[in-house]
GUTOR-301111 format. One record per residue: x, y, z of N, C-alpha, C in turn. Coordinates in steps of 0.05 Angstrom, whole numbers, plus 5000, padded with zeros to 4 digits. Example, Ala and Ser with C-alpha at 12.3 -4.5 7.8 and 13.67 -1.06 7.14 Angstrom:
<atoms>
+------+------+------+------+------+------+------+------+------+
:  n.u :  n.v :  n.w : ca.u : ca.v : ca.w :  c.u :  c.v :  c.w :
+------+------+------+------+------+------+------+------+------+
: 5264 : 4886 : 5156 : 5246 : 4910 : 5156 : 5264 : 4934 : 5156 :
: 5257 : 4955 : 5142 : 5273 : 4979 : 5143 : 5258 : 5001 : 5157 :
+------+------+------+------+------+------+------+------+------+
</atoms>
This chain:
<atoms>
+------+------+------+------+------+------+------+------+------+
:  n.u :  n.v :  n.w : ca.u : ca.v : ca.w :  c.u :  c.v :  c.w :
+------+------+------+------+------+------+------+------+------+
: 6269 : 6278 : 8725 : 6244 : 6269 : 8713 : 6228 : 6252 : 8732 :
: 6241 : 6235 : 8747 : 6227 : 6217 : 8766 : 6214 : 6234 : 8788 :
: 6227 : 6256 : 8796 : 6216 : 6273 : 8817 : 6189 : 6284 : 8809 :
: 6186 : 6291 : 8784 : 6160 : 6302 : 8775 : 6138 : 6282 : 8776 :
: 6145 : 6256 : 8773 : 6124 : 6235 : 8773 : 6114 : 6230 : 8802 :
: 6131 : 6235 : 8822 : 6124 : 6229 : 8849 : 6099 : 6245 : 8858 :
: 6098 : 6272 : 8855 : 6074 : 6286 : 8863 : 6050 : 6278 : 8846 :
: 6054 : 6272 : 8821 : 6032 : 6264 : 8804 : 6020 : 6238 : 8813 :
: 6036 : 6218 : 8821 : 6026 : 6193 : 8830 : 6011 : 6197 : 8857 :
: 6022 : 6212 : 8874 : 6010 : 6218 : 8900 : 5983 : 6232 : 8895 :
: 5982 : 6252 : 8878 : 5958 : 6266 : 8872 : 5937 : 6248 : 8859 :
: 5946 : 6229 : 8842 : 5928 : 6210 : 8830 : 5915 : 6192 : 8851 :
: 5931 : 6183 : 8870 : 5920 : 6167 : 8892 : 5899 : 6183 : 8908 :
: 5906 : 6208 : 8914 : 5887 : 6225 : 8929 : 5861 : 6229 : 8913 :
: 5863 : 6233 : 8887 : 5840 : 6237 : 8870 : 5822 : 6212 : 8870 :
: 5835 : 6189 : 8867 : 5820 : 6163 : 8868 : 5806 : 6160 : 8895 :
: 5820 : 6165 : 8916 : 5809 : 6161 : 8943 : 5786 : 6181 : 8948 :
: 5790 : 6205 : 8939 : 5769 : 6226 : 8941 : 5743 : 6216 : 8930 :
: 5744 : 6206 : 8905 : 5720 : 6196 : 8892 : 5708 : 6172 : 8906 :
: 5725 : 6153 : 8914 : 5716 : 6129 : 8928 : 5703 : 6135 : 8955 :
: 5716 : 6152 : 8971 : 5706 : 6158 : 8997 : 5680 : 6175 : 8995 :
: 5679 : 6193 : 8976 : 5655 : 6209 : 8972 : 5631 : 6191 : 8965 :
: 5637 : 6172 : 8948 : 5615 : 6154 : 8939 : 5607 : 6134 : 8960 :
: 5626 : 6123 : 8975 : 5619 : 6101 : 8993 : 5623 : 6106 : 9022 :
: 5633 : 6128 : 9030 : 5639 : 6133 : 9058 : 5667 : 6124 : 9065 :
: 5676 : 6131 : 9088 : 5704 : 6126 : 9096 : 5707 : 6097 : 9107 :
: 5689 : 6090 : 9126 : 5692 : 6063 : 9138 : 5683 : 6041 : 9119 :
: 5663 : 6046 : 9102 : 5653 : 6026 : 9084 : 5671 : 6022 : 9060 :
: 5690 : 6039 : 9055 : 5707 : 6038 : 9032 : 5735 : 6030 : 9040 :
: 5743 : 6007 : 9032 : 5770 : 5997 : 9038 : 5791 : 6007 : 9018 :
: 5816 : 6002 : 9025 : 5838 : 6010 : 9008 : 5836 : 5995 : 8981 :
: 5827 : 5970 : 8981 : 5825 : 5955 : 8956 : 5805 : 5969 : 8937 :
: 5782 : 5978 : 8949 : 5762 : 5992 : 8932 : 5773 : 6019 : 8922 :
: 5789 : 6032 : 8938 : 5801 : 6058 : 8930 : 5819 : 6053 : 8906 :
: 5834 : 6032 : 8906 : 5854 : 6028 : 8886 : 5844 : 6011 : 8862 :
: 5820 : 6000 : 8864 : 5809 : 5984 : 8842 : 5810 : 5999 : 8816 :
: 5819 : 5985 : 8795 : 5820 : 5996 : 8768 : 5838 : 6021 : 8765 :
: 5856 : 6025 : 8784 : 5873 : 6049 : 8782 : 5900 : 6043 : 8770 :
: 5908 : 6017 : 8771 : 5935 : 6010 : 8762 : 5956 : 6017 : 8782 :
: 5948 : 6026 : 8805 : 5968 : 6033 : 8826 : 5968 : 6011 : 8847 :
: 5992 : 6002 : 8854 : 5994 : 5980 : 8873 : 5991 : 5989 : 8901 :
: 5984 : 5970 : 8919 : 5982 : 5977 : 8947 : 6009 : 5987 : 8958 :
: 6030 : 5975 : 8947 : 6057 : 5983 : 8956 : 6061 : 6012 : 8951 :
: 6054 : 6021 : 8927 : 6057 : 6050 : 8920 : 6039 : 6067 : 8938 :
: 6015 : 6058 : 8942 : 5996 : 6073 : 8959 : 6009 : 6077 : 8987 :
: 6019 : 6055 : 8999 : 6030 : 6056 : 9026 : 6057 : 6070 : 9027 :
: 6069 : 6073 : 9004 : 6094 : 6089 : 9003 : 6088 : 6118 : 9010 :
: 6065 : 6128 : 8999 : 6058 : 6156 : 9003 : 6040 : 6159 : 9028 :
: 6025 : 6139 : 9034 : 6006 : 6140 : 9057 : 6008 : 6115 : 9073 :
: 6023 : 6117 : 9095 : 6029 : 6093 : 9112 : 6003 : 6079 : 9123 :
: 5981 : 6094 : 9124 : 5957 : 6082 : 9135 : 5933 : 6094 : 9120 :
: 5910 : 6081 : 9122 : 5886 : 6091 : 9110 : 5879 : 6118 : 9122 :
: 5884 : 6122 : 9148 : 5878 : 6147 : 9161 : 5895 : 6170 : 9149 :
: 5920 : 6164 : 9142 : 5937 : 6184 : 9129 : 5925 : 6192 : 9102 :
: 5915 : 6172 : 9087 : 5902 : 6178 : 9061 : 5877 : 6194 : 9065 :
: 5861 : 6188 : 9084 : 5836 : 6203 : 9090 : 5843 : 6232 : 9097 :
: 5864 : 6236 : 9113 : 5872 : 6263 : 9120 : 5880 : 6279 : 9095 :
: 5894 : 6266 : 9076 : 5902 : 6279 : 9051 : 5877 : 6286 : 9034 :
: 5858 : 6268 : 9034 : 5833 : 6273 : 9019 : 5818 : 6297 : 9031 :
: 5817 : 6298 : 9057 : 5803 : 6320 : 9070 : 5818 : 6346 : 9066 :
: 5844 : 6345 : 9066 : 5859 : 6370 : 9060 : 5852 : 6380 : 9032 :
: 5851 : 6362 : 9013 : 5843 : 6370 : 8985 : 5815 : 6381 : 8985 :
: 5797 : 6368 : 8999 : 5769 : 6377 : 9000 : 5768 : 6406 : 9012 :
: 5783 : 6410 : 9033 : 5783 : 6436 : 9046 : 5794 : 6458 : 9028 :
: 5815 : 6451 : 9013 : 5826 : 6470 : 8994 : 5806 : 6478 : 8972 :
: 5788 : 6461 : 8966 : 5769 : 6466 : 8944 : 5744 : 6482 : 8953 :
: 5740 : 6485 : 8979 : 5716 : 6499 : 8988 : 5715 : 6527 : 8978 :
: 5737 : 6541 : 8980 : 5737 : 6569 : 8970 : 5731 : 6571 : 8940 :
: 5744 : 6554 : 8925 : 5741 : 6554 : 8896 : 5713 : 6545 : 8887 :
: 5701 : 6527 : 8902 : 5675 : 6516 : 8893 : 5651 : 6532 : 8903 :
: 5655 : 6545 : 8926 : 5632 : 6560 : 8938 : 5635 : 6590 : 8937 :
: 5656 : 6600 : 8949 : 5659 : 6628 : 8954 : 5667 : 6644 : 8930 :
: 5685 : 6634 : 8913 : 5693 : 6648 : 8889 : 5669 : 6651 : 8869 :
: 5654 : 6629 : 8865 : 5630 : 6632 : 8847 : 5609 : 6652 : 8858 :
: 5606 : 6652 : 8885 : 5587 : 6671 : 8897 : 5596 : 6700 : 8891 :
: 5621 : 6705 : 8894 : 5632 : 6732 : 8889 : 5629 : 6739 : 8859 :
: 5633 : 6719 : 8842 : 5631 : 6723 : 8813 : 5602 : 6730 : 8805 :
: 5583 : 6719 : 8820 : 5555 : 6725 : 8814 : 5546 : 6753 : 8822 :
: 5558 : 6763 : 8844 : 5549 : 6789 : 8853 : 5570 : 6800 : 8873 :
: 5579 : 6824 : 8870 : 5599 : 6835 : 8889 : 5588 : 6842 : 8916 :
: 5561 : 6844 : 8918 : 5549 : 6852 : 8944 : 5550 : 6829 : 8963 :
: 5560 : 6833 : 8988 : 5563 : 6811 : 9007 : 5536 : 6798 : 9014 :
: 5515 : 6813 : 9016 : 5488 : 6801 : 9022 : 5480 : 6782 : 9000 :
: 5484 : 6791 : 8975 : 5477 : 6774 : 8952 : 5495 : 6749 : 8951 :
: 5520 : 6753 : 8959 : 5539 : 6730 : 8960 : 5529 : 6709 : 8980 :
: 5520 : 6718 : 9003 : 5509 : 6699 : 9023 : 5487 : 6683 : 9011 :
: 5468 : 6697 : 8998 : 5445 : 6682 : 8986 : 5455 : 6664 : 8964 :
: 5475 : 6673 : 8948 : 5485 : 6657 : 8926 : 5498 : 6631 : 8936 :
: 5510 : 6631 : 8960 : 5522 : 6607 : 8970 : 5502 : 6584 : 8973 :
: 5478 : 6591 : 8980 : 5457 : 6571 : 8982 : 5449 : 6560 : 8955 :
: 5448 : 6578 : 8935 : 5442 : 6570 : 8908 : 5464 : 6552 : 8896 :
: 5489 : 6560 : 8901 : 5511 : 6545 : 8890 : 5513 : 6517 : 8902 :
: 5509 : 6515 : 8928 : 5511 : 6489 : 8941 : 5487 : 6472 : 8932 :
: 5464 : 6484 : 8928 : 5441 : 6469 : 8917 : 5448 : 6458 : 8890 :
: 5459 : 6474 : 8873 : 5467 : 6466 : 8846 : 5488 : 6443 : 8847 :
: 5507 : 6446 : 8865 : 5527 : 6425 : 8868 : 5515 : 6399 : 8876 :
: 5496 : 6400 : 8895 : 5484 : 6375 : 8904 : 5467 : 6362 : 8883 :
: 5453 : 6378 : 8868 : 5436 : 6367 : 8846 : 5454 : 6354 : 8825 :
: 5477 : 6367 : 8819 : 5495 : 6356 : 8798 : 5510 : 6331 : 8807 :
: 5513 : 6328 : 8834 : 5529 : 6306 : 8844 : 5513 : 6282 : 8855 :
: 5487 : 6283 : 8850 : 5470 : 6261 : 8861 : 5466 : 6264 : 8891 :
: 5465 : 6288 : 8901 : 5459 : 6294 : 8929 : 5482 : 6287 : 8948 :
: 5507 : 6289 : 8938 : 5529 : 6286 : 8956 : 5531 : 6310 : 8974 :
: 5533 : 6306 : 9000 : 5534 : 6328 : 9018 : 5562 : 6337 : 9023 :
: 5568 : 6343 : 9047 : 5594 : 6354 : 9055 : 5612 : 6331 : 9064 :
: 5634 : 6326 : 9049 : 5652 : 6304 : 9055 : 5665 : 6309 : 9083 :
: 5671 : 6334 : 9089 : 5683 : 6340 : 9115 : 5664 : 6334 : 9138 :
: 5639 : 6341 : 9135 : 5619 : 6335 : 9156 : 5616 : 6305 : 9159 :
: 5617 : 6291 : 9137 : 5615 : 6262 : 9138 : 5639 : 6250 : 9154 :
: 5662 : 6261 : 9149 : 5686 : 6252 : 9163 : 5684 : 6257 : 9193 :
: 5675 : 6281 : 9200 : 5672 : 6288 : 9228 : 5652 : 6269 : 9242 :
: 5631 : 6262 : 9228 : 5612 : 6243 : 9239 : 5623 : 6215 : 9241 :
: 5635 : 6205 : 9220 : 5645 : 6177 : 9220 : 5668 : 6173 : 9239 :
: 5683 : 6194 : 9245 : 5707 : 6190 : 9261 : 5705 : 6204 : 9289 :
: 5681 : 6213 : 9296 : 5677 : 6226 : 9322 : 5686 : 6207 : 9344 :
: 5705 : 6217 : 9360 : 5716 : 6202 : 9382 : 5733 : 6178 : 9375 :
: 5739 : 6175 : 9349 : 5755 : 6152 : 9340 : 5783 : 6159 : 9330 :
: 5784 : 6181 : 9316 : 5810 : 6190 : 9304 : 5810 : 6220 : 9304 :
: 5824 : 6231 : 9324 : 5825 : 6260 : 9328 : 5833 : 6276 : 9303 :
: 5855 : 6269 : 9289 : 5863 : 6285 : 9267 : 5842 : 6286 : 9244 :
: 5829 : 6264 : 9239 : 5809 : 6263 : 9218 : 5784 : 6279 : 9227 :
: 5775 : 6274 : 9251 : 5752 : 6289 : 9262 : 5758 : 6319 : 9261 :
: 5782 : 6327 : 9269 : 5789 : 6355 : 9269 : 5789 : 6367 : 9241 :
: 5798 : 6353 : 9222 : 5798 : 6363 : 9194 : 5769 : 6366 : 9185 :
: 5752 : 6347 : 9192 : 5724 : 6349 : 9185 : 5711 : 6374 : 9197 :
: 5717 : 6379 : 9222 : 5705 : 6402 : 9236 : 5717 : 6428 : 9225 :
: 5742 : 6427 : 9217 : 5755 : 6451 : 9207 : 5741 : 6463 : 9182 :
: 5731 : 6446 : 9165 : 5717 : 6456 : 9141 : 5691 : 6470 : 9149 :
: 5677 : 6460 : 9168 : 5653 : 6473 : 9178 : 5659 : 6500 : 9190 :
: 5681 : 6501 : 9206 : 5689 : 6526 : 9218 : 5697 : 6546 : 9197 :
: 5710 : 6537 : 9176 : 5719 : 6555 : 9155 : 5694 : 6568 : 9141 :
: 5674 : 6552 : 9136 : 5650 : 6563 : 9124 : 5637 : 6583 : 9142 :
: 5636 : 6577 : 9168 : 5625 : 6596 : 9188 : 5642 : 6622 : 9188 :
: 5668 : 6620 : 9187 : 5685 : 6644 : 9187 : 5680 : 6661 : 9162 :
: 5675 : 6647 : 9139 : 5670 : 6662 : 9115 : 5643 : 6676 : 9115 :
: 5623 : 6662 : 9127 : 5596 : 6675 : 9130 : 5600 : 6699 : 9149 :
: 5615 : 6696 : 9170 : 5619 : 6718 : 9188 : 5633 : 6742 : 9174 :
: 5652 : 6736 : 9158 : 5666 : 6756 : 9142 : 5647 : 6771 : 9124 :
: 5630 : 6756 : 9110 : 5611 : 6768 : 9092 : 5591 : 6786 : 9107 :
: 5583 : 6777 : 9131 : 5564 : 6793 : 9147 : 5578 : 6819 : 9156 :
: 5603 : 6817 : 9163 : 5618 : 6841 : 9171 : 5620 : 6860 : 9147 :
: 5627 : 6850 : 9123 : 5630 : 6866 : 9099 : 5603 : 6879 : 9092 :
: 5581 : 6866 : 9098 : 5554 : 6877 : 9092 : 5545 : 6897 : 9113 :
: 5561 : 6900 : 9135 : 5554 : 6918 : 9156 : 5531 : 6908 : 9173 :
: 5527 : 6882 : 9174 : 5505 : 6871 : 9190 : 5512 : 6871 : 9220 :
: 5493 : 6875 : 9238 : 5499 : 6875 : 9266 : 5507 : 6847 : 9276 :
: 5525 : 6846 : 9295 : 5535 : 6822 : 9307 : 5542 : 6800 : 9287 :
: 5562 : 6806 : 9270 : 5568 : 6788 : 9248 : 5577 : 6760 : 9257 :
: 5589 : 6758 : 9281 : 5598 : 6731 : 9290 : 5573 : 6714 : 9296 :
: 5554 : 6725 : 9310 : 5530 : 6709 : 9317 : 5514 : 6702 : 9292 :
: 5512 : 6722 : 9274 : 5497 : 6717 : 9249 : 5512 : 6697 : 9231 :
: 5538 : 6699 : 9230 : 5554 : 6680 : 9215 : 5550 : 6652 : 9225 :
: 5550 : 6648 : 9251 : 5544 : 6621 : 9263 : 5517 : 6611 : 9255 :
: 5497 : 6630 : 9257 : 5469 : 6622 : 9250 : 5467 : 6615 : 9220 :
: 5479 : 6630 : 9203 : 5478 : 6624 : 9174 : 5492 : 6598 : 9168 :
: 5514 : 6592 : 9182 : 5528 : 6567 : 9178 : 5510 : 6543 : 9186 :
: 5496 : 6547 : 9209 : 5478 : 6525 : 9218 : 5455 : 6521 : 9198 :
: 5444 : 6542 : 9187 : 5423 : 6540 : 9167 : 5434 : 6526 : 9142 :
: 5458 : 6534 : 9134 : 5471 : 6523 : 9110 : 5476 : 6493 : 9114 :
: 5489 : 6486 : 9136 : 5496 : 6458 : 9141 : 5471 : 6441 : 9144 :
: 5450 : 6453 : 9156 : 5425 : 6439 : 9159 : 5412 : 6433 : 9132 :
: 5412 : 6452 : 9115 : 5401 : 6449 : 9088 : 5416 : 6427 : 9073 :
: 5442 : 6427 : 9075 : 5459 : 6407 : 9062 : 5451 : 6379 : 9072 :
: 5450 : 6376 : 9099 : 5444 : 6350 : 9110 : 5416 : 6340 : 9103 :
: 5396 : 6358 : 9105 : 5368 : 6350 : 9098 : 5367 : 6343 : 9068 :
: 5380 : 6358 : 9051 : 5379 : 6352 : 9022 : 5392 : 6325 : 9017 :
: 5414 : 6319 : 9031 : 5427 : 6294 : 9027 : 5410 : 6270 : 9036 :
: 5397 : 6273 : 9059 : 5381 : 6252 : 9070 : 5356 : 6247 : 9053 :
: 5343 : 6269 : 9045 : 5318 : 6267 : 9029 : 5322 : 6263 : 8999 :
: 5347 : 6267 : 8991 : 5354 : 6265 : 8963 : 5339 : 6284 : 8945 :
: 5334 : 6307 : 8956 : 5323 : 6330 : 8940 : 5332 : 6355 : 8953 :
: 5331 : 6377 : 8939 : 5342 : 6402 : 8949 : 5321 : 6422 : 8958 :
: 5297 : 6413 : 8964 : 5276 : 6431 : 8973 : 5283 : 6445 : 8999 :
: 5300 : 6433 : 9015 : 5308 : 6446 : 9040 : 5321 : 6473 : 9035 :
: 5333 : 6476 : 9012 : 5346 : 6502 : 9006 : 5326 : 6524 : 9001 :
: 5301 : 6517 : 8994 : 5280 : 6538 : 8991 : 5275 : 6551 : 9018 :
: 5270 : 6534 : 9038 : 5265 : 6544 : 9065 : 5289 : 6558 : 9077 :
: 5313 : 6546 : 9072 : 5337 : 6559 : 9082 : 5341 : 6586 : 9070 :
: 5337 : 6589 : 9045 : 5341 : 6614 : 9031 : 5321 : 6635 : 9041 :
: 5296 : 6627 : 9045 : 5276 : 6645 : 9056 : 5283 : 6654 : 9084 :
: 5293 : 6636 : 9100 : 5301 : 6643 : 9128 : 5325 : 6662 : 9127 :
: 5343 : 6657 : 9109 : 5367 : 6675 : 9107 : 5358 : 6703 : 9097 :
: 5340 : 6704 : 9078 : 5331 : 6730 : 9068 : 5318 : 6746 : 9091 :
: 5302 : 6732 : 9108 : 5290 : 6745 : 9130 : 5311 : 6755 : 9151 :
: 5331 : 6738 : 9155 : 5352 : 6746 : 9175 : 5369 : 6769 : 9164 :
: 5373 : 6770 : 9138 : 5389 : 6792 : 9126 : 5372 : 6817 : 9124 :
: 5345 : 6814 : 9125 : 5328 : 6837 : 9123 : 5327 : 6850 : 9096 :
: 5333 : 6834 : 9075 : 5333 : 6847 : 9049 : 5311 : 6837 : 9030 :
: 5296 : 6817 : 9040 : 5273 : 6808 : 9024 : 5279 : 6794 : 8999 :
: 5304 : 6786 : 8994 : 5310 : 6771 : 8970 : 5304 : 6742 : 8973 :
+------+------+------+------+------+------+------+------+------+
</atoms>
């Protein structure tokens, strides 16, 4: 029975940290803020995560695991056509940002905050961006588009740019321009 509680407590800590870091950033959010009102002691936190960096890595792992479920699965559910899925990714991310108060990409934030400071965290942040690029590339290949690797990189840059601009401006108008650019690049006029 005690063994079942261990993963639950660890997952509870990760969930609390996820929320706190997303809301306040990694450097600006201390362990005390992460654990505030949780009923979890620092001792328990450090039992599972010997350092704040270890906790951040676990949060980023959880974030990375959710990218497929939050972005790509809903895009596929909206339309089986790969071109339409590419367009849908922009709509889905826009909807996510509007619903979350313009929270951008947690992984991109980590890569920025830890650039040159903590290799494992920076690498995890970069990995999420590369994953999205790989999935764009895969969708381009499935759609039979020429040079899917180059186009996948380009689509990822447009996507990440729209996310960043929407986050900074606190509105999602950047997705209008991004979607129009993507439609032109895909040559389908949608």
